[in-house]
N, C-alpha and C positions, 0 to 999 in steps of 0.2 A: 208382366203376365206373358205367358207363352201360349201359343196356339199351334197345335200340330194336327195334321190329318194323316191317318194311316189307311192303307189298303193291303189286305192280306198280311197284316203285322209289320209292314214296311212303311216308314214315314215317307209320304209323297209330297207334303207341303208343311213348312214350319215358318213361323214368324213370332216375333216378340216385341213388346213395347213396355215402357215404364209409366206408371200412373201414380198420382199423389194419393188416391183413395182406392181402397180395395173394391168398393162397389163399382167404380168406373172400370176397373180392370175386368171384373166379372161381366159387366155389360158388353165391353169390347170383345171379350172372348165369345160370348153368345152370338154377337152380330157377325164376327168373322166366321164362326162355324156355320151359321145360316148362309152367309154369302158363298162359302165354299161348296155347300150342298146345292145351292141354287145354280152355281157355276157348273157343277157336275151334271145337273139336269140339262143345262143349256148345251154342254159339250156332247151329250148323248143325243141331241136333237129330238128329245122326247117332247111331244106336243101333248099338253094336258089342259083340261079346263081350269080356269082361274079358281073355280070352287074347290078343286083338288088341292091347289096351292094354299088356299085359305084353310082347308082342313089340316094340312101339314102344320101350319102355324098354330091352329087351335089345339091340335093333338100333342104339340111339344109342351110337356108339363112345365118345364122351367120357363120357357118363353111366355107361355100363356099366364103363368102365375105372376110374372113381372109386368104384365100389361095392365094399364089402368082401365077403370070401369068404362070411361067414354070410348076408348079405342076398342074394347071388347064389344061394346054395343054396335059400333060402326062395322067392325069385321063380321059380326054375326048377321047384321043387316045386309051387308054385301053378299054374304053367303046365300041369302034368300032372294037376291035380285037377279035380273037377267044377265048381268055381267058375269055371274058365276059360270054360265055356260059358254062364254067366249073362250076360244082356244088361246093358249099362251103365245103362239106364234102370230096371232092376229093383233096383238097390242101394238099401238103406234103412239108416238109422242105428238101432241098437238102443239105446234109452234106458231 
């Protein structure tokens, strides 16, 4: 499976990997695409509420369609919780 990211018609990032099953390849492609998009957001130093990031996930038709019922419920629940108003640059890992 190949994953490529373009900007103004020019490839700015490309990677590939081999999988034993087509579904694994599709899932990997979706994950890599999302990671690249999130990385772009981080590079822009754009600070957004977590709720906006959850909306991006919900509004991605392919990603949302492949999400299980329990995960959908949790994501929608988080969207309605106070964490949705927390800014992305305020997240910290608890160790």
